[in-house]
C-alpha positions, 0 to 999 in steps of 0.5 A: 500499500501506498500512501492509502492506494493498494498498487497492484502488480497483478493486472491478470487478476485485479486493475491497478489503480490509474496513474493519475490516483498516484498523483493526486495521492502524490499531490495530496501529500505534498500539500498537507505538509507544506502547511506544517512547516515551521518558520525555521523550514520557510527561512523565517527565523531570530535574531540571533548573534555570537562573538567571540575574541581571540586572544583576549588580553594583546600586546599593543599592534598585537593582531586580534581577532573578531568571530562572529556567527549570526542567523536572521532574515535576510542577514543585511550586515554585520557591524563592529565597533572596536571601542578605540573610535574604530568600525569595522563591518561586513556585508551580507551575500545578498537578499534571502542570506540566514546566516553569515558567520566569519572574522575581523582582524583589528589591531589597537593602538594603545594600550588599555581597556576595550568594550567592543560591540558586534551588532547583527542587522536583518529585516526584524531589527538589530542585535550587539553582542560586546566582548572586553579585550585588555591591551598591555604594553606594546 
């Protein structure tokens, strides 16, 4: 039995259902399944952002790596405010982007403690996350 339709290979004793019966049953199953899709399958996703820094402590002039992972609906950009007056950004891959992962690098010119803020943007708004970087004299 296939989707409630008996399939009979014995053409001599019983009539098999028509090809159209199978197609209509398959179409009904597809329509029912499409009606059960949830937001994660259709691309409508809540905006999330994860931001990490490596290393969290470094010397003046050392390269710091900020890694980000963002999900959302039609992500448009990731922007970084490094906390020292400098900024960086990554545009999305195009309309319909629902996931962005990558990294930005930055070097600080002076010793101190900096709060860097990453912000993800999508068609529902923006979400920010902060990380702290400690820069020692070089």
